[in-house]
LUMKOL-567048 format. One record per residue (C-alpha): x, z, y; residue in one letter; chain. Coordinates in steps of 0.5 Angstrom, whole numbers, m for minus. Layout:
BEGIN
      u      w      v  r  c
      X      Z      Y  A  A
...
% end
This chain:
BEGIN
      u      w      v  r  c
     92    204    216  X  A
     91    209    211  X  A
     96    206    206  X  A
    101    205    211  X  A
    101    212    213  X  A
    103    213    206  X  A
    107    208    205  X  A
    112    210    211  X  A
    114    217    209  X  A
    115    215    202  X  A
    119    209    204  X  A
    123    214    209  X  A
    125    219    203  X  A
    127    214    198  X  A
    131    210    204  X  A
    134    217    205  X  A
    135    218    197  X  A
    139    212    197  X  A
    144    213    203  X  A
    146    219    200  X  A
    149    215    194  X  A
    152    210    199  X  A
    157    214    202  X  A
    163    210    201  X  A
    170    215    202  X  A
    175    210    205  X  A
    181    214    203  X  A
    183    214    196  X  A
    183    220    192  X  A
    190    224    191  X  A
    194    222    185  X  A
    194    229    181  X  A
    201    230    178  X  A
    201    232    171  X  A
    209    232    170  X  A
    216    234    173  X  A
    222    230    172  X  A
    229    232    170  X  A
    236    228    172  X  A
    240    227    165  X  A
    245    223    170  X  A
    247    215    170  X  A
    240    214    174  X  A
    237    216    168  X  A
    230    221    169  X  A
    226    225    163  X  A
    219    226    165  X  A
    217    233    163  X  A
    210    238    163  X  A
    209    240    170  X  A
    213    247    171  X  A
    210    253    175  X  A
    216    254    180  X  A
    213    257    186  X  A
    218    260    190  X  A
    223    258    196  X  A
    230    261    194  X  A
    234    257    188  X  A
    233    251    184  X  A
    228    251    179  X  A
    230    250    172  X  A
    229    248    165  X  A
    233    249    159  X  A
    232    244    153  X  A
    231    248    147  X  A
    234    255    146  X  A
    241    255    148  X  A
    241    247    150  X  A
    243    244    157  X  A
    240    247    163  X  A
    237    242    169  X  A
    234    242    175  X  A
    227    240    176  X  A
    225    235    181  X  A
    217    233    183  X  A
    219    226    183  X  A
    225    221    181  X  A
    228    223    187  X  A
    234    228    187  X  A
    231    230    194  X  A
    225    233    191  X  A
    228    239    188  X  A
    223    244    186  X  A
    225    251    188  X  A
    223    258    184  X  A
    224    265    186  X  A
    230    268    186  X  A
    233    270    179  X  A
    228    267    175  X  A
    232    265    168  X  A
    230    257    166  X  A
    224    256    163  X  A
    226    253    155  X  A
    221    247    153  X  A
    222    242    147  X  A
    222    235    148  X  A
% end
């Protein structure tokens, strides 16, 4: 009987520790986006590094090299997902 009084609390502790690792999350982790996209025309998309465009006024834009072409930045390969930037922000120059 004395052993039973000692075994039951130990089993309860082991069971509680085991349950902390058995927590199953039914929802998958959200995918972390690491790139944006520019539309080159003719259904041709180019992935670019994630741009820090945070605003609501104008389309976020990047320029390919100094003096190169300027493109709007999109979150996904979809023309309806254009990113927005603050008003008057110049295009970010990137090199691909």
